[in-house]
PDB file of N, CA, C and O in Angstrom:
ATOM      1  N   MET A   1       1.151  -0.624   0.018  1.00  0.00           N
ATOM      2  CA  MET A   1       0.505  -0.119  -0.321  1.00  0.00           C
ATOM      3  C   MET A   1       1.184   0.791  -0.259  1.00  0.00           C
ATOM      4  O   MET A   1       2.107   0.797   0.556  1.00  0.00           O
ATOM      5  N   GLY A   2       0.928   1.982  -1.195  1.00  0.00           N
ATOM      6  CA  GLY A   2       1.518   3.377  -1.304  1.00  0.00           C
ATOM      7  C   GLY A   2       0.504   4.474  -0.522  1.00  0.00           C
ATOM      8  O   GLY A   2      -0.661   4.460  -0.125  1.00  0.00           O
ATOM      9  N   PHE A   3       1.307   5.161  -0.529  1.00  0.00           N
ATOM     10  CA  PHE A   3       1.455   7.256   0.533  1.00  0.00           C
ATOM     11  C   PHE A   3       0.108   7.019  -0.674  1.00  0.00           C
ATOM     12  O   PHE A   3      -0.900   7.290  -0.021  1.00  0.00           O
ATOM     13  N   TRP A   4      -0.340   6.637  -2.128  1.00  0.00           N
ATOM     14  CA  TRP A   4      -1.253   7.773  -3.259  1.00  0.00           C
ATOM     15  C   TRP A   4      -2.773   7.236  -2.059  1.00  0.00           C
ATOM     16  O   TRP A   4      -3.526   7.938  -1.384  1.00  0.00           O
ATOM     17  N   THR A   5      -2.711   5.901  -2.221  1.00  0.00           N
ATOM     18  CA  THR A   5      -3.721   4.583  -1.411  1.00  0.00           C
ATOM     19  C   THR A   5      -3.701   5.223   0.198  1.00  0.00           C
ATOM     20  O   THR A   5      -2.470   5.211   0.191  1.00  0.00           O
ATOM     21  N   LEU A   6      -3.904   5.568   1.060  1.00  0.00           N
ATOM     22  CA  LEU A   6      -3.824   6.096   1.754  1.00  0.00           C
ATOM     23  C   LEU A   6      -3.995   6.964   1.745  1.00  0.00           C
ATOM     24  O   LEU A   6      -5.151   7.243   2.062  1.00  0.00           O
ATOM     25  N   VAL A   7      -3.026   8.200   1.379  1.00  0.00           N
ATOM     26  CA  VAL A   7      -4.557   9.669   1.619  1.00  0.00           C
ATOM     27  C   VAL A   7      -6.014   9.308   0.423  1.00  0.00           C
ATOM     28  O   VAL A   7      -6.936  10.123   0.467  1.00  0.00           O
ATOM     29  N   GLU A   8      -6.096   8.546  -0.214  1.00  0.00           N
ATOM     30  CA  GLU A   8      -7.117   8.593  -0.966  1.00  0.00           C
ATOM     31  C   GLU A   8      -8.015   7.685   0.116  1.00  0.00           C
ATOM     32  O   GLU A   8      -9.141   8.178   0.171  1.00  0.00           O
ATOM     33  N   GLY A   9      -7.864   6.271   1.184  1.00  0.00           N
ATOM     34  CA  GLY A   9      -8.453   5.602   1.938  1.00  0.00           C
ATOM     35  C   GLY A   9      -9.271   6.728   3.313  1.00  0.00           C
ATOM     36  O   GLY A   9     -10.198   6.552   4.103  1.00  0.00           O
ATOM     37  N   LEU A  10      -7.923   8.362   2.895  1.00  0.00           N
ATOM     38  CA  LEU A  10      -8.249   9.071   4.676  1.00  0.00           C
ATOM     39  C   LEU A  10      -9.801  10.369   3.687  1.00  0.00           C
ATOM     40  O   LEU A  10     -10.810  10.888   4.164  1.00  0.00           O
ATOM     41  N   LEU A  11      -9.327  10.395   2.535  1.00  0.00           N
ATOM     42  CA  LEU A  11     -10.417  11.559   1.659  1.00  0.00           C
ATOM     43  C   LEU A  11     -12.072  10.741   2.027  1.00  0.00           C
ATOM     44  O   LEU A  11     -13.123  11.220   2.453  1.00  0.00           O
ATOM     45  N   LEU A  12     -11.604   9.042   1.551  1.00  0.00           N
ATOM     46  CA  LEU A  12     -13.208   8.561   1.585  1.00  0.00           C
ATOM     47  C   LEU A  12     -14.139   8.455   3.219  1.00  0.00           C
ATOM     48  O   LEU A  12     -15.315   8.241   3.514  1.00  0.00           O
ATOM     49  N   PHE A  13     -12.811   8.750   4.037  1.00  0.00           N
ATOM     50  CA  PHE A  13     -13.316   7.954   5.875  1.00  0.00           C
ATOM     51  C   PHE A  13     -13.726  10.137   5.631  1.00  0.00           C
ATOM     52  O   PHE A  13     -14.506  10.200   4.680  1.00  0.00           O
ATOM     53  N   VAL A  14     -13.552  11.006   5.948  1.00  0.00           N
ATOM     54  CA  VAL A  14     -13.410  11.579   5.614  1.00  0.00           C
ATOM     55  C   VAL A  14     -14.808  12.547   4.849  1.00  0.00           C
ATOM     56  O   VAL A  14     -15.427  13.502   5.318  1.00  0.00           O
ATOM     57  N   ASN A  15     -14.981  11.741   3.331  1.00  0.00           N
ATOM     58  CA  ASN A  15     -16.312  11.343   3.052  1.00  0.00           C
ATOM     59  C   ASN A  15     -17.581  11.192   3.951  1.00  0.00           C
ATOM     60  O   ASN A  15     -18.577  11.895   4.122  1.00  0.00           O
ATOM     61  N   ALA A  16     -17.004   9.585   4.634  1.00  0.00           N
ATOM     62  CA  ALA A  16     -18.284   9.775   5.489  1.00  0.00           C
ATOM     63  C   ALA A  16     -18.919   9.802   6.418  1.00  0.00           C
ATOM     64  O   ALA A  16     -19.994   9.341   6.801  1.00  0.00           O
ATOM     65  N   PHE A  17     -17.617  10.814   7.023  1.00  0.00           N
ATOM     66  CA  PHE A  17     -18.405  11.392   8.164  1.00  0.00           C
ATOM     67  C   PHE A  17     -19.055  12.825   7.861  1.00  0.00           C
ATOM     68  O   PHE A  17     -19.882  13.358   8.602  1.00  0.00           O
ATOM     69  N   ALA A  18     -18.583  13.357   6.710  1.00  0.00           N
ATOM     70  CA  ALA A  18     -19.015  14.552   6.738  1.00  0.00           C
ATOM     71  C   ALA A  18     -20.520  14.964   5.804  1.00  0.00           C
ATOM     72  O   ALA A  18     -20.908  16.094   5.509  1.00  0.00           O
ATOM     73  N   ILE A  19     -21.566  12.830   5.285  1.00  0.00           N
ATOM     74  CA  ILE A  19     -22.485  12.779   5.067  1.00  0.00           C
ATOM     75  C   ILE A  19     -23.801  12.552   6.187  1.00  0.00           C
ATOM     76  O   ILE A  19     -24.900  12.045   5.960  1.00  0.00           O
ATOM     77  N   LEU A  20     -23.269  13.113   7.449  1.00  0.00           N
ATOM     78  CA  LEU A  20     -24.210  12.253   8.453  1.00  0.00           C
ATOM     79  C   LEU A  20     -24.552  13.281   8.450  1.00  0.00           C
ATOM     80  O   LEU A  20     -24.101  14.404   8.225  1.00  0.00           O
ATOM     81  N   ASN A  21     -26.075  12.494   8.933  1.00  0.00           N
ATOM     82  CA  ASN A  21     -27.410  13.998   8.536  1.00  0.00           C
ATOM     83  C   ASN A  21     -26.804  13.898   9.960  1.00  0.00           C
ATOM     84  O   ASN A  21     -25.907  13.081  10.174  1.00  0.00           O
ATOM     85  N   GLU A  22     -27.392  14.915  11.186  1.00  0.00           N
ATOM     86  CA  GLU A  22     -27.088  15.250  12.084  1.00  0.00           C
ATOM     87  C   GLU A  22     -28.864  14.831  13.042  1.00  0.00           C
ATOM     88  O   GLU A  22     -28.940  14.005  13.952  1.00  0.00           O
ATOM     89  N   ASP A  23     -29.541  15.294  12.736  1.00  0.00           N
ATOM     90  CA  ASP A  23     -30.828  14.779  12.401  1.00  0.00           C
ATOM     91  C   ASP A  23     -31.829  13.352  12.722  1.00  0.00           C
ATOM     92  O   ASP A  23     -32.727  13.038  13.503  1.00  0.00           O
ATOM     93  N   ARG A  24     -30.837  12.558  11.275  1.00  0.00           N
ATOM     94  CA  ARG A  24     -31.584  11.096  10.900  1.00  0.00           C
ATOM     95  C   ARG A  24     -30.515  10.249  11.891  1.00  0.00           C
ATOM     96  O   ARG A  24     -30.841   9.287  12.586  1.00  0.00           O
ATOM     97  N   PHE A  25     -28.914  10.937  11.778  1.00  0.00           N
ATOM     98  CA  PHE A  25     -28.639   9.825  11.763  1.00  0.00           C
ATOM     99  C   PHE A  25     -27.775   9.777  13.402  1.00  0.00           C
ATOM    100  O   PHE A  25     -27.434   8.763  14.011  1.00  0.00           O
ATOM    101  N   LEU A  26     -27.563  11.389  13.866  1.00  0.00           N
ATOM    102  CA  LEU A  26     -26.152  11.201  15.087  1.00  0.00           C
ATOM    103  C   LEU A  26     -26.979  11.447  16.355  1.00  0.00           C
ATOM    104  O   LEU A  26     -26.672  11.076  17.488  1.00  0.00           O
ATOM    105  N   THR A  27     -28.351  12.300  15.903  1.00  0.00           N
ATOM    106  CA  THR A  27     -28.909  12.079  17.730  1.00  0.00           C
ATOM    107  C   THR A  27     -29.784  11.460  18.148  1.00  0.00           C
ATOM    108  O   THR A  27     -30.073  11.506  19.344  1.00  0.00           O
ATOM    109  N   PRO A  28     -30.537  10.602  17.144  1.00  0.00           N
ATOM    110  CA  PRO A  28     -30.802   9.227  17.588  1.00  0.00           C
ATOM    111  C   PRO A  28     -30.604   8.339  18.911  1.00  0.00           C
ATOM    112  O   PRO A  28     -31.155   7.976  19.950  1.00  0.00           O
ATOM    113  N   ARG A  29     -28.688   8.184  17.664  1.00  0.00           N
ATOM    114  CA  ARG A  29     -27.747   7.462  18.228  1.00  0.00           C
ATOM    115  C   ARG A  29     -26.753   8.385  19.824  1.00  0.00           C
ATOM    116  O   ARG A  29     -25.855   7.895  20.508  1.00  0.00           O
ATOM    117  N   GLY A  30     -27.331   9.651  19.927  1.00  0.00           N
ATOM    118  CA  GLY A  30     -26.774  10.250  21.593  1.00  0.00           C
ATOM    119  C   GLY A  30     -25.296  10.702  20.833  1.00  0.00           C
ATOM    120  O   GLY A  30     -24.505  10.506  21.756  1.00  0.00           O
ATOM    121  N   LEU A  31     -24.601  11.123  19.845  1.00  0.00           N
ATOM    122  CA  LEU A  31     -23.807  12.141  19.146  1.00  0.00           C
ATOM    123  C   LEU A  31     -24.219  12.866  18.907  1.00  0.00           C
ATOM    124  O   LEU A  31     -23.681  12.986  17.807  1.00  0.00           O
ATOM    125  N   SER A  32     -24.609  13.352  18.945  1.00  0.00           N
ATOM    126  CA  SER A  32     -25.194  14.912  18.647  1.00  0.00           C
ATOM    127  C   SER A  32     -23.395  15.924  19.638  1.00  0.00           C
ATOM    128  O   SER A  32     -22.440  15.492  20.283  1.00  0.00           O
ATOM    129  N   PHE A  33     -23.877  17.419  19.156  1.00  0.00           N
ATOM    130  CA  PHE A  33     -22.350  17.853  19.326  1.00  0.00           C
ATOM    131  C   PHE A  33     -23.484  18.394  21.245  1.00  0.00           C
ATOM    132  O   PHE A  33     -22.728  18.650  22.182  1.00  0.00           O
ATOM    133  N   GLU A  34     -24.845  18.481  21.527  1.00  0.00           N
ATOM    134  CA  GLU A  34     -24.945  18.999  23.406  1.00  0.00           C
ATOM    135  C   GLU A  34     -25.269  17.932  23.666  1.00  0.00           C
ATOM    136  O   GLU A  34     -25.473  17.990  24.879  1.00  0.00           O
ATOM    137  N   ALA A  35     -25.540  16.582  23.227  1.00  0.00           N
ATOM    138  CA  ALA A  35     -25.240  16.005  24.229  1.00  0.00           C
ATOM    139  C   ALA A  35     -24.243  15.222  24.528  1.00  0.00           C
ATOM    140  O   ALA A  35     -24.414  14.229  25.236  1.00  0.00           O
ATOM    141  N   THR A  36     -22.911  15.602  23.966  1.00  0.00           N
ATOM    142  CA  THR A  36     -21.707  15.659  24.040  1.00  0.00           C
ATOM    143  C   THR A  36     -21.220  17.039  25.137  1.00  0.00           C
ATOM    144  O   THR A  36     -20.550  16.865  24.120  1.00  0.00           O
ATOM    145  N   THR A  37     -21.032  17.643  25.648  1.00  0.00           N
ATOM    146  CA  THR A  37     -20.708  18.393  26.716  1.00  0.00           C
ATOM    147  C   THR A  37     -20.788  17.631  27.735  1.00  0.00           C
ATOM    148  O   THR A  37     -21.573  16.694  27.883  1.00  0.00           O
ATOM    149  N   GLY A  38     -19.788  18.097  28.644  1.00  0.00           N
ATOM    150  CA  GLY A  38     -18.962  17.883  29.634  1.00  0.00           C
ATOM    151  C   GLY A  38     -17.703  17.600  29.946  1.00  0.00           C
ATOM    152  O   GLY A  38     -17.165  16.704  29.296  1.00  0.00           O
ATOM    153  N   ARG A  39     -16.940  18.276  30.995  1.00  0.00           N
ATOM    154  CA  ARG A  39     -15.910  18.497  31.576  1.00  0.00           C
ATOM    155  C   ARG A  39     -13.951  17.490  30.502  1.00  0.00           C
ATOM    156  O   ARG A  39     -12.845  17.802  30.060  1.00  0.00           O
ATOM    157  N   GLY A  40     -14.553  16.697  30.628  1.00  0.00           N
ATOM    158  CA  GLY A  40     -13.422  14.885  30.047  1.00  0.00           C
ATOM    159  C   GLY A  40     -14.036  15.246  28.518  1.00  0.00           C
ATOM    160  O   GLY A  40     -15.027  15.717  27.960  1.00  0.00           O
ATOM    161  N   LYS A  41     -12.599  14.627  28.243  1.00  0.00           N
ATOM    162  CA  LYS A  41     -12.428  15.251  26.523  1.00  0.00           C
ATOM    163  C   LYS A  41     -12.363  13.755  26.330  1.00  0.00           C
ATOM    164  O   LYS A  41     -11.337  13.285  25.838  1.00  0.00           O
ATOM    165  N   SER A  42     -13.634  12.747  26.766  1.00  0.00           N
ATOM    166  CA  SER A  42     -14.003  11.159  26.215  1.00  0.00           C
ATOM    167  C   SER A  42     -13.978  10.413  24.978  1.00  0.00           C
ATOM    168  O   SER A  42     -13.465  11.215  24.197  1.00  0.00           O
ATOM    169  N   LEU A  43     -14.179   9.562  24.460  1.00  0.00           N
ATOM    170  CA  LEU A  43     -13.467   8.717  22.864  1.00  0.00           C
ATOM    171  C   LEU A  43     -14.624  10.240  21.783  1.00  0.00           C
ATOM    172  O   LEU A  43     -14.716  11.035  20.848  1.00  0.00           O
ATOM    173  N   LYS A  44     -15.549   9.215  23.743  1.00  0.00           N
ATOM    174  CA  LYS A  44     -17.020  10.005  22.289  1.00  0.00           C
ATOM    175  C   LYS A  44     -17.323  11.401  21.493  1.00  0.00           C
ATOM    176  O   LYS A  44     -17.622  11.660  20.327  1.00  0.00           O
ATOM    177  N   GLN A  45     -17.070  12.299  22.860  1.00  0.00           N
ATOM    178  CA  GLN A  45     -16.716  13.228  22.502  1.00  0.00           C
ATOM    179  C   GLN A  45     -15.970  13.770  21.412  1.00  0.00           C
ATOM    180  O   GLN A  45     -16.292  14.755  20.748  1.00  0.00           O
ATOM    181  N   GLN A  46     -14.586  12.807  21.220  1.00  0.00           N
ATOM    182  CA  GLN A  46     -13.367  13.687  20.031  1.00  0.00           C
ATOM    183  C   GLN A  46     -13.998  13.052  19.083  1.00  0.00           C
ATOM    184  O   GLN A  46     -13.664  13.548  18.007  1.00  0.00           O
ATOM    185  N   ALA A  47     -15.135  11.758  18.875  1.00  0.00           N
ATOM    186  CA  ALA A  47     -15.065  11.168  17.722  1.00  0.00           C
ATOM    187  C   ALA A  47     -16.248  12.628  17.285  1.00  0.00           C
ATOM    188  O   ALA A  47     -16.100  13.221  16.216  1.00  0.00           O
ATOM    189  N   VAL A  48     -17.046  12.911  18.003  1.00  0.00           N
ATOM    190  CA  VAL A  48     -17.975  13.537  17.601  1.00  0.00           C
ATOM    191  C   VAL A  48     -17.804  15.186  17.086  1.00  0.00           C
ATOM    192  O   VAL A  48     -18.255  15.877  16.173  1.00  0.00           O
ATOM    193  N   GLY A  49     -16.642  15.415  18.535  1.00  0.00           N
ATOM    194  CA  GLY A  49     -15.851  15.887  17.580  1.00  0.00           C
ATOM    195  C   GLY A  49     -15.474  16.453  15.749  1.00  0.00           C
ATOM    196  O   GLY A  49     -15.315  17.447  15.041  1.00  0.00           O
ATOM    197  N   LEU A  50     -15.505  14.589  15.750  1.00  0.00           N
ATOM    198  CA  LEU A  50     -13.967  15.251  14.121  1.00  0.00           C
ATOM    199  C   LEU A  50     -15.315  14.899  13.056  1.00  0.00           C
ATOM    200  O   LEU A  50     -15.372  15.206  11.865  1.00  0.00           O
ATOM    201  N   ILE A  51     -16.249  14.249  13.766  1.00  0.00           N
ATOM    202  CA  ILE A  51     -17.362  14.103  12.542  1.00  0.00           C
ATOM    203  C   ILE A  51     -17.971  15.884  12.787  1.00  0.00           C
ATOM    204  O   ILE A  51     -17.594  16.404  11.737  1.00  0.00           O
ATOM    205  N   TYR A  52     -18.520  16.741  13.420  1.00  0.00           N
ATOM    206  CA  TYR A  52     -18.488  18.324  13.143  1.00  0.00           C
ATOM    207  C   TYR A  52     -17.566  19.099  12.907  1.00  0.00           C
ATOM    208  O   TYR A  52     -17.567  20.322  12.761  1.00  0.00           O
ATOM    209  N   VAL A  53     -16.513  18.124  12.860  1.00  0.00           N
ATOM    210  CA  VAL A  53     -14.782  18.981  11.804  1.00  0.00           C
ATOM    211  C   VAL A  53     -15.156  19.311  10.140  1.00  0.00           C
ATOM    212  O   VAL A  53     -15.361  20.235   9.353  1.00  0.00           O
ATOM    213  N   ALA A  54     -15.054  17.419  10.278  1.00  0.00           N
ATOM    214  CA  ALA A  54     -15.118  17.016   8.553  1.00  0.00           C
ATOM    215  C   ALA A  54     -16.411  17.202   8.291  1.00  0.00           C
ATOM    216  O   ALA A  54     -16.517  16.648   7.196  1.00  0.00           O
ATOM    217  N   GLN A  55     -18.091  17.858   8.733  1.00  0.00           N
ATOM    218  CA  GLN A  55     -19.144  18.705   8.355  1.00  0.00           C
ATOM    219  C   GLN A  55     -18.790  20.432   8.042  1.00  0.00           C
ATOM    220  O   GLN A  55     -19.541  21.159   7.391  1.00  0.00           O
ATOM    221  N   TYR A  56     -17.370  20.909   8.718  1.00  0.00           N
ATOM    222  CA  TYR A  56     -17.683  22.195   8.337  1.00  0.00           C
ATOM    223  C   TYR A  56     -17.024  22.646   7.017  1.00  0.00           C
ATOM    224  O   TYR A  56     -17.350  23.409   6.109  1.00  0.00           O
ATOM    225  N   PHE A  57     -16.118  21.976   7.245  1.00  0.00           N
ATOM    226  CA  PHE A  57     -14.997  21.508   6.280  1.00  0.00           C
ATOM    227  C   PHE A  57     -15.383  20.972   5.078  1.00  0.00           C
ATOM    228  O   PHE A  57     -14.398  20.665   4.407  1.00  0.00           O
ATOM    229  N   ARG A  58     -16.830  20.649   4.337  1.00  0.00           N
ATOM    230  CA  ARG A  58     -17.269  20.007   3.593  1.00  0.00           C
ATOM    231  C   ARG A  58     -16.913  21.155   2.068  1.00  0.00           C
ATOM    232  O   ARG A  58     -17.100  20.740   0.925  1.00  0.00           O
ATOM    233  N   LEU A  59     -16.455  22.417   2.326  1.00  0.00           N
ATOM    234  CA  LEU A  59     -16.586  23.035   0.767  1.00  0.00           C
ATOM    235  C   LEU A  59     -14.646  22.893   0.618  1.00  0.00           C
ATOM    236  O   LEU A  59     -14.154  22.837  -0.510  1.00  0.00           O
ATOM    237  N   PRO A  60     -13.873  22.858   1.697  1.00  0.00           N
ATOM    238  CA  PRO A  60     -12.380  22.446   1.403  1.00  0.00           C
ATOM    239  C   PRO A  60     -12.883  21.297   0.868  1.00  0.00           C
ATOM    240  O   PRO A  60     -12.370  21.356  -0.250  1.00  0.00           O
ATOM    241  N   LEU A  61     -13.520  20.302   0.878  1.00  0.00           N
ATOM    242  CA  LEU A  61     -12.838  19.127   1.401  1.00  0.00           C
ATOM    243  C   LEU A  61     -13.674  18.535  -0.322  1.00  0.00           C
ATOM    244  O   LEU A  61     -13.352  17.450  -0.807  1.00  0.00           O
ATOM    245  N   ILE A  62     -14.670  19.423  -0.983  1.00  0.00           N
ATOM    246  CA  ILE A  62     -15.579  19.046  -1.723  1.00  0.00           C
ATOM    247  C   ILE A  62     -14.361  20.005  -3.538  1.00  0.00           C
ATOM    248  O   ILE A  62     -14.466  20.104  -4.761  1.00  0.00           O
ATOM    249  N   LEU A  63     -13.583  20.344  -2.625  1.00  0.00           N
ATOM    250  CA  LEU A  63     -12.429  21.029  -3.662  1.00  0.00           C
ATOM    251  C   LEU A  63     -11.329  19.626  -4.015  1.00  0.00           C
ATOM    252  O   LEU A  63     -11.003  19.108  -5.083  1.00  0.00           O
ATOM    253  N   LEU A  64     -11.069  19.410  -2.993  1.00  0.00           N
ATOM    254  CA  LEU A  64     -10.088  17.990  -2.384  1.00  0.00           C
ATOM    255  C   LEU A  64     -10.284  17.206  -3.690  1.00  0.00           C
ATOM    256  O   LEU A  64      -9.722  17.126  -4.782  1.00  0.00           O
ATOM    257  N   ASN A  65     -11.490  16.589  -2.984  1.00  0.00           N
ATOM    258  CA  ASN A  65     -12.203  15.733  -4.473  1.00  0.00           C
ATOM    259  C   ASN A  65     -12.362  15.852  -5.166  1.00  0.00           C
ATOM    260  O   ASN A  65     -12.692  14.862  -5.819  1.00  0.00           O
ATOM    261  N   ILE A  66     -12.319  17.196  -5.858  1.00  0.00           N
ATOM    262  CA  ILE A  66     -12.325  17.211  -6.859  1.00  0.00           C
ATOM    263  C   ILE A  66     -10.929  17.188  -8.159  1.00  0.00           C
ATOM    264  O   ILE A  66     -10.639  16.919  -9.325  1.00  0.00           O
ATOM    265  N   ILE A  67     -10.528  17.604  -7.094  1.00  0.00           N
ATOM    266  CA  ILE A  67      -8.209  17.857  -7.106  1.00  0.00           C
ATOM    267  C   ILE A  67      -8.146  16.710  -7.784  1.00  0.00           C
ATOM    268  O   ILE A  67      -7.861  16.578  -8.974  1.00  0.00           O
ATOM    269  N   ILE A  68      -8.611  15.290  -6.450  1.00  0.00           N
ATOM    270  CA  ILE A  68      -8.403  14.150  -7.020  1.00  0.00           C
ATOM    271  C   ILE A  68      -9.014  13.750  -8.070  1.00  0.00           C
ATOM    272  O   ILE A  68      -8.078  13.532  -8.840  1.00  0.00           O
ATOM    273  N   ILE A  69     -10.060  13.484  -8.672  1.00  0.00           N
ATOM    274  CA  ILE A  69     -10.760  13.085  -9.566  1.00  0.00           C
ATOM    275  C   ILE A  69      -9.460  13.694 -10.517  1.00  0.00           C
ATOM    276  O   ILE A  69      -8.902  12.985 -11.354  1.00  0.00           O
ATOM    277  N   ILE A  70      -9.230  14.532 -10.362  1.00  0.00           N
ATOM    278  CA  ILE A  70      -9.182  14.808 -11.547  1.00  0.00           C
ATOM    279  C   ILE A  70      -7.210  13.741 -12.184  1.00  0.00           C
ATOM    280  O   ILE A  70      -6.935  13.070 -13.179  1.00  0.00           O
ATOM    281  N   LEU A  71      -6.419  14.153 -10.984  1.00  0.00           N
ATOM    282  CA  LEU A  71      -5.483  13.460 -11.199  1.00  0.00           C
ATOM    283  C   LEU A  71      -5.360  12.472 -10.984  1.00  0.00           C
ATOM    284  O   LEU A  71      -4.207  12.046 -10.913  1.00  0.00           O
ATOM    285  N   LYS A  72      -6.499  11.564 -10.762  1.00  0.00           N
ATOM    286  CA  LYS A  72      -6.817  10.060 -11.071  1.00  0.00           C
ATOM    287  C   LYS A  72      -6.645   9.979 -12.386  1.00  0.00           C
ATOM    288  O   LYS A  72      -5.970   9.206 -13.065  1.00  0.00           O
ATOM    289  N   LEU A  73      -7.657  11.282 -12.792  1.00  0.00           N
ATOM    290  CA  LEU A  73      -7.906  11.040 -14.704  1.00  0.00           C
ATOM    291  C   LEU A  73      -7.043  11.312 -15.507  1.00  0.00           C
ATOM    292  O   LEU A  73      -7.097  11.009 -16.699  1.00  0.00           O
ATOM    293  N   VAL A  74      -5.776  12.155 -14.749  1.00  0.00           N
ATOM    294  CA  VAL A  74      -4.821  12.233 -15.809  1.00  0.00           C
ATOM    295  C   VAL A  74      -3.707  10.796 -15.610  1.00  0.00           C
ATOM    296  O   VAL A  74      -3.564   9.908 -16.450  1.00  0.00           O
ATOM    297  N   SER A  75      -3.238  10.855 -14.707  1.00  0.00           N
ATOM    298  CA  SER A  75      -2.259   9.489 -14.616  1.00  0.00           C
ATOM    299  C   SER A  75      -3.137   8.826 -14.269  1.00  0.00           C
ATOM    300  O   SER A  75      -3.482   9.346 -13.208  1.00  0.00           O
ATOM    301  N   GLY A  76      -3.907   7.797 -14.495  1.00  0.00           N
ATOM    302  CA  GLY A  76      -4.889   7.054 -14.209  1.00  0.00           C
ATOM    303  C   GLY A  76      -4.472   5.945 -14.144  1.00  0.00           C
ATOM    304  O   GLY A  76      -5.233   5.015 -13.876  1.00  0.00           O
TER     305      GLY A  76
END
């Protein structure tokens, strides 16, 4: 597995987080940002924070996807 494959895999992983709908997926499972407020930083809170960061950076993620697609078309 090369570096390029790792980058593509991470991009797909972040895309999966970016499309999660808060009302339909996150809130029923207790993963909303408001439900995870507390003093400590548990693994659950960090995962919810990662999901929200991925959703916040949707526009740069779209641009990165376009660049990756063009590079894949050019390089084969």
